[in-house]
CHARMM internal coordinates of N, CA and C (Angstrom, degrees):
IC EDIT
DIST 1 N 1 CA 1.4529
DIST 1 CA 1 C 1.5228
ANGL 1 N 1 CA 1 C 108.47
DIST 1 C 2 N 1.3190
ANGL 1 CA 1 C 2 N 116.57
DIHE 1 N 1 CA 1 C 2 N 142.18
DIST 2 N 2 CA 1.4587
ANGL 1 C 2 N 2 CA 122.80
DIHE 1 CA 1 C 2 N 2 CA -179.69
DIST 2 CA 2 C 1.5175
ANGL 2 N 2 CA 2 C 108.45
DIHE 1 C 2 N 2 CA 2 C -123.11
DIST 2 C 3 N 1.3093
ANGL 2 CA 2 C 3 N 116.80
DIHE 2 N 2 CA 2 C 3 N 131.31
DIST 3 N 3 CA 1.4547
ANGL 2 C 3 N 3 CA 121.30
DIHE 2 CA 2 C 3 N 3 CA 178.50
DIST 3 CA 3 C 1.5180
ANGL 3 N 3 CA 3 C 109.74
DIHE 2 C 3 N 3 CA 3 C -112.75
DIST 3 C 4 N 1.3116
ANGL 3 CA 3 C 4 N 116.66
DIHE 3 N 3 CA 3 C 4 N 126.58
DIST 4 N 4 CA 1.4653
ANGL 3 C 4 N 4 CA 122.05
DIHE 3 CA 3 C 4 N 4 CA 177.23
DIST 4 CA 4 C 1.5259
ANGL 4 N 4 CA 4 C 107.88
DIHE 3 C 4 N 4 CA 4 C -101.74
DIST 4 C 5 N 1.3055
ANGL 4 CA 4 C 5 N 116.14
DIHE 4 N 4 CA 4 C 5 N 120.99
DIST 5 N 5 CA 1.4532
ANGL 4 C 5 N 5 CA 121.13
DIHE 4 CA 4 C 5 N 5 CA 178.00
DIST 5 CA 5 C 1.5260
ANGL 5 N 5 CA 5 C 106.71
DIHE 4 C 5 N 5 CA 5 C -95.22
DIST 5 C 6 N 1.3372
ANGL 5 CA 5 C 6 N 117.00
DIHE 5 N 5 CA 5 C 6 N 115.12
DIST 6 N 6 CA 1.4630
ANGL 5 C 6 N 6 CA 120.15
DIHE 5 CA 5 C 6 N 6 CA -168.23
DIST 6 CA 6 C 1.5235
ANGL 6 N 6 CA 6 C 115.70
DIHE 5 C 6 N 6 CA 6 C -94.16
DIST 6 C 7 N 1.3106
ANGL 6 CA 6 C 7 N 118.73
DIHE 6 N 6 CA 6 C 7 N -31.90
DIST 7 N 7 CA 1.4669
ANGL 6 C 7 N 7 CA 118.96
DIHE 6 CA 6 C 7 N 7 CA -174.77
DIST 7 CA 7 C 1.5274
ANGL 7 N 7 CA 7 C 110.41
DIHE 6 C 7 N 7 CA 7 C -145.60
DIST 7 C 8 N 1.3296
ANGL 7 CA 7 C 8 N 117.58
DIHE 7 N 7 CA 7 C 8 N 72.76
DIST 8 N 8 CA 1.4656
ANGL 7 C 8 N 8 CA 118.51
DIHE 7 CA 7 C 8 N 8 CA -178.00
DIST 8 CA 8 C 1.5281
ANGL 8 N 8 CA 8 C 110.85
DIHE 7 C 8 N 8 CA 8 C -72.26
DIST 8 C 9 N 1.3271
ANGL 8 CA 8 C 9 N 115.55
DIHE 8 N 8 CA 8 C 9 N 109.79
DIST 9 N 9 CA 1.4572
ANGL 8 C 9 N 9 CA 119.83
DIHE 8 CA 8 C 9 N 9 CA -179.61
DIST 9 CA 9 C 1.5235
ANGL 9 N 9 CA 9 C 109.09
DIHE 8 C 9 N 9 CA 9 C -154.78
DIST 9 C 10 N 1.3319
ANGL 9 CA 9 C 10 N 115.25
DIHE 9 N 9 CA 9 C 10 N 162.17
DIST 10 N 10 CA 1.4587
ANGL 9 C 10 N 10 CA 120.75
DIHE 9 CA 9 C 10 N 10 CA 174.77
DIST 10 CA 10 C 1.5216
ANGL 10 N 10 CA 10 C 108.54
DIHE 9 C 10 N 10 CA 10 C -133.50
DIST 10 C 11 N 1.3199
ANGL 10 CA 10 C 11 N 115.28
DIHE 10 N 10 CA 10 C 11 N 150.11
DIST 11 N 11 CA 1.4603
ANGL 10 C 11 N 11 CA 122.17
DIHE 10 CA 10 C 11 N 11 CA 175.40
DIST 11 CA 11 C 1.5260
ANGL 11 N 11 CA 11 C 105.50
DIHE 10 C 11 N 11 CA 11 C -124.30
DIST 11 C 12 N 1.3316
ANGL 11 CA 11 C 12 N 117.11
DIHE 11 N 11 CA 11 C 12 N 128.62
DIST 12 N 12 CA 1.4597
ANGL 11 C 12 N 12 CA 121.14
DIHE 11 CA 11 C 12 N 12 CA -174.48
DIST 12 CA 12 C 1.5279
ANGL 12 N 12 CA 12 C 109.79
DIHE 11 C 12 N 12 CA 12 C -114.71
DIST 12 C 13 N 1.3349
ANGL 12 CA 12 C 13 N 114.83
DIHE 12 N 12 CA 12 C 13 N 127.06
DIST 13 N 13 CA 1.4567
ANGL 12 C 13 N 13 CA 121.88
DIHE 12 CA 12 C 13 N 13 CA 177.93
DIST 13 CA 13 C 1.5221
ANGL 13 N 13 CA 13 C 109.38
DIHE 12 C 13 N 13 CA 13 C -117.96
DIST 13 C 14 N 1.3284
ANGL 13 CA 13 C 14 N 116.30
DIHE 13 N 13 CA 13 C 14 N 151.14
DIST 14 N 14 CA 1.4570
ANGL 13 C 14 N 14 CA 121.79
DIHE 13 CA 13 C 14 N 14 CA 173.42
DIST 14 CA 14 C 1.5261
ANGL 14 N 14 CA 14 C 107.94
DIHE 13 C 14 N 14 CA 14 C -70.12
DIST 14 C 15 N 1.3159
ANGL 14 CA 14 C 15 N 117.20
DIHE 14 N 14 CA 14 C 15 N 127.56
DIST 15 N 15 CA 1.4588
ANGL 14 C 15 N 15 CA 121.40
DIHE 14 CA 14 C 15 N 15 CA -177.04
DIST 15 CA 15 C 1.5150
ANGL 15 N 15 CA 15 C 114.22
DIHE 14 C 15 N 15 CA 15 C -65.58
DIST 15 C 16 N 1.3136
ANGL 15 CA 15 C 16 N 117.82
DIHE 15 N 15 CA 15 C 16 N -28.89
DIST 16 N 16 CA 1.4647
ANGL 15 C 16 N 16 CA 120.80
DIHE 15 CA 15 C 16 N 16 CA -178.08
DIST 16 CA 16 C 1.5199
ANGL 16 N 16 CA 16 C 112.67
DIHE 15 C 16 N 16 CA 16 C -87.48
DIST 16 C 17 N 1.3224
ANGL 16 CA 16 C 17 N 116.79
DIHE 16 N 16 CA 16 C 17 N -43.15
DIST 17 N 17 CA 1.4703
ANGL 16 C 17 N 17 CA 119.84
DIHE 16 CA 16 C 17 N 17 CA -174.17
DIST 17 CA 17 C 1.5224
ANGL 17 N 17 CA 17 C 113.49
DIHE 16 C 17 N 17 CA 17 C -99.10
DIST 17 C 18 N 1.3278
ANGL 17 CA 17 C 18 N 116.80
DIHE 17 N 17 CA 17 C 18 N -18.60
DIST 18 N 18 CA 1.4534
ANGL 17 C 18 N 18 CA 120.05
DIHE 17 CA 17 C 18 N 18 CA -176.02
DIST 18 CA 18 C 1.5208
ANGL 18 N 18 CA 18 C 112.99
DIHE 17 C 18 N 18 CA 18 C 77.76
DIST 18 C 19 N 1.3399
ANGL 18 CA 18 C 19 N 116.58
DIHE 18 N 18 CA 18 C 19 N 4.00
DIST 19 N 19 CA 1.4663
ANGL 18 C 19 N 19 CA 121.23
DIHE 18 CA 18 C 19 N 19 CA -178.94
DIST 19 CA 19 C 1.5230
ANGL 19 N 19 CA 19 C 110.56
DIHE 18 C 19 N 19 CA 19 C -72.93
DIST 19 C 20 N 1.3273
ANGL 19 CA 19 C 20 N 114.76
DIHE 19 N 19 CA 19 C 20 N 139.92
DIST 20 N 20 CA 1.4608
ANGL 19 C 20 N 20 CA 120.77
DIHE 19 CA 19 C 20 N 20 CA 177.35
DIST 20 CA 20 C 1.5194
ANGL 20 N 20 CA 20 C 109.34
DIHE 19 C 20 N 20 CA 20 C -66.63
DIST 20 C 21 N 1.3356
ANGL 20 CA 20 C 21 N 116.35
DIHE 20 N 20 CA 20 C 21 N 126.96
DIST 21 N 21 CA 1.4628
ANGL 20 C 21 N 21 CA 121.25
DIHE 20 CA 20 C 21 N 21 CA 176.12
DIST 21 CA 21 C 1.5179
ANGL 21 N 21 CA 21 C 109.76
DIHE 20 C 21 N 21 CA 21 C -94.16
DIST 21 C 22 N 1.3189
ANGL 21 CA 21 C 22 N 117.10
DIHE 21 N 21 CA 21 C 22 N -43.43
DIST 22 N 22 CA 1.4556
ANGL 21 C 22 N 22 CA 119.03
DIHE 21 CA 21 C 22 N 22 CA 178.80
DIST 22 CA 22 C 1.5131
ANGL 22 N 22 CA 22 C 112.42
DIHE 21 C 22 N 22 CA 22 C 173.17
DIST 22 C 23 N 1.3127
ANGL 22 CA 22 C 23 N 114.75
DIHE 22 N 22 CA 22 C 23 N 176.18
DIST 23 N 23 CA 1.4567
ANGL 22 C 23 N 23 CA 121.79
DIHE 22 CA 22 C 23 N 23 CA 178.17
DIST 23 CA 23 C 1.5196
ANGL 23 N 23 CA 23 C 109.08
DIHE 22 C 23 N 23 CA 23 C -132.05
DIST 23 C 24 N 1.2977
ANGL 23 CA 23 C 24 N 115.62
DIHE 23 N 23 CA 23 C 24 N 156.32
DIST 24 N 24 CA 1.4632
ANGL 23 C 24 N 24 CA 120.98
DIHE 23 CA 23 C 24 N 24 CA 175.89
DIST 24 CA 24 C 1.5181
ANGL 24 N 24 CA 24 C 108.35
DIHE 23 C 24 N 24 CA 24 C -141.55
DIST 24 C 25 N 1.3097
ANGL 24 CA 24 C 25 N 116.08
DIHE 24 N 24 CA 24 C 25 N 135.44
DIST 25 N 25 CA 1.4579
ANGL 24 C 25 N 25 CA 122.71
DIHE 24 CA 24 C 25 N 25 CA 176.24
DIST 25 CA 25 C 1.5133
ANGL 25 N 25 CA 25 C 107.29
DIHE 24 C 25 N 25 CA 25 C -124.95
DIST 25 C 26 N 1.3017
ANGL 25 CA 25 C 26 N 117.24
DIHE 25 N 25 CA 25 C 26 N 139.12
DIST 26 N 26 CA 1.4535
ANGL 25 C 26 N 26 CA 119.80
DIHE 25 CA 25 C 26 N 26 CA -177.39
DIST 26 CA 26 C 1.5115
ANGL 26 N 26 CA 26 C 110.40
DIHE 25 C 26 N 26 CA 26 C -142.92
DIST 26 C 27 N 1.3107
ANGL 26 CA 26 C 27 N 116.06
DIHE 26 N 26 CA 26 C 27 N 157.82
DIST 27 N 27 CA 1.4596
ANGL 26 C 27 N 27 CA 122.48
DIHE 26 CA 26 C 27 N 27 CA 179.68
DIST 27 CA 27 C 1.5159
ANGL 27 N 27 CA 27 C 109.31
DIHE 26 C 27 N 27 CA 27 C -103.54
DIST 27 C 28 N 1.3129
ANGL 27 CA 27 C 28 N 115.30
DIHE 27 N 27 CA 27 C 28 N 130.33
DIST 28 N 28 CA 1.4570
ANGL 27 C 28 N 28 CA 120.27
DIHE 27 CA 27 C 28 N 28 CA 175.71
DIST 28 CA 28 C 1.5159
ANGL 28 N 28 CA 28 C 109.67
DIHE 27 C 28 N 28 CA 28 C -84.59
DIST 28 C 29 N 1.2961
ANGL 28 CA 28 C 29 N 115.80
DIHE 28 N 28 CA 28 C 29 N 150.52
DIST 29 N 29 CA 1.4599
ANGL 28 C 29 N 29 CA 119.64
DIHE 28 CA 28 C 29 N 29 CA 175.60
DIST 29 CA 29 C 1.5235
ANGL 29 N 29 CA 29 C 109.25
DIHE 28 C 29 N 29 CA 29 C -74.33
DIST 29 C 30 N 1.3156
ANGL 29 CA 29 C 30 N 116.84
DIHE 29 N 29 CA 29 C 30 N 158.35
DIST 30 N 30 CA 1.4658
ANGL 29 C 30 N 30 CA 120.43
DIHE 29 CA 29 C 30 N 30 CA 176.47
DIST 30 CA 30 C 1.5251
ANGL 30 N 30 CA 30 C 110.21
DIHE 29 C 30 N 30 CA 30 C -58.91
DIST 30 C 31 N 1.3171
ANGL 30 CA 30 C 31 N 117.08
DIHE 30 N 30 CA 30 C 31 N -35.56
DIST 31 N 31 CA 1.4668
ANGL 30 C 31 N 31 CA 121.85
DIHE 30 CA 30 C 31 N 31 CA -179.39
DIST 31 CA 31 C 1.5310
ANGL 31 N 31 CA 31 C 111.62
DIHE 30 C 31 N 31 CA 31 C -61.59
DIST 31 C 32 N 1.3215
ANGL 31 CA 31 C 32 N 117.84
DIHE 31 N 31 CA 31 C 32 N -35.95
DIST 32 N 32 CA 1.4606
ANGL 31 C 32 N 32 CA 121.12
DIHE 31 CA 31 C 32 N 32 CA -177.66
DIST 32 CA 32 C 1.5243
ANGL 32 N 32 CA 32 C 112.44
DIHE 31 C 32 N 32 CA 32 C -70.32
DIST 32 C 33 N 1.3290
ANGL 32 CA 32 C 33 N 118.22
DIHE 32 N 32 CA 32 C 33 N -17.70
DIST 33 N 33 CA 1.4595
ANGL 32 C 33 N 33 CA 121.02
DIHE 32 CA 32 C 33 N 33 CA 179.86
DIST 33 CA 33 C 1.5291
ANGL 33 N 33 CA 33 C 112.99
DIHE 32 C 33 N 33 CA 33 C -99.51
DIST 33 C 34 N 1.3040
ANGL 33 CA 33 C 34 N 117.59
DIHE 33 N 33 CA 33 C 34 N -0.39
DIST 34 N 34 CA 1.4632
ANGL 33 C 34 N 34 CA 119.45
DIHE 33 CA 33 C 34 N 34 CA -179.74
DIST 34 CA 34 C 1.5167
ANGL 34 N 34 CA 34 C 111.09
DIHE 33 C 34 N 34 CA 34 C -76.51
DIST 34 C 35 N 1.2983
ANGL 34 CA 34 C 35 N 115.38
DIHE 34 N 34 CA 34 C 35 N 152.25
DIST 35 N 35 CA 1.4544
ANGL 34 C 35 N 35 CA 122.40
DIHE 34 CA 34 C 35 N 35 CA 177.57
DIST 35 CA 35 C 1.5206
ANGL 35 N 35 CA 35 C 109.07
DIHE 34 C 35 N 35 CA 35 C -68.73
DIST 35 C 36 N 1.3367
ANGL 35 CA 35 C 36 N 117.11
DIHE 35 N 35 CA 35 C 36 N 129.98
DIST 36 N 36 CA 1.4629
ANGL 35 C 36 N 36 CA 119.05
DIHE 35 CA 35 C 36 N 36 CA 179.54
DIST 36 CA 36 C 1.5042
ANGL 36 N 36 CA 36 C 113.26
DIHE 35 C 36 N 36 CA 36 C -101.71
END
COOR INIT
IC SEED 1 N 1 CA 1 C
IC BUILD
C-alpha cells in the first residue's frame, strides 16, 4: 500500500480565545512517503 500525503500543514489557535496564532506548511521528503 502507498500513501500520498498531499498537504502537510498545521493551523494553531489559542485554546482560550480561539484566536488564530499561525499556520505552518512543510514539504515531506520522498523517503517519508515510501512504504515501510
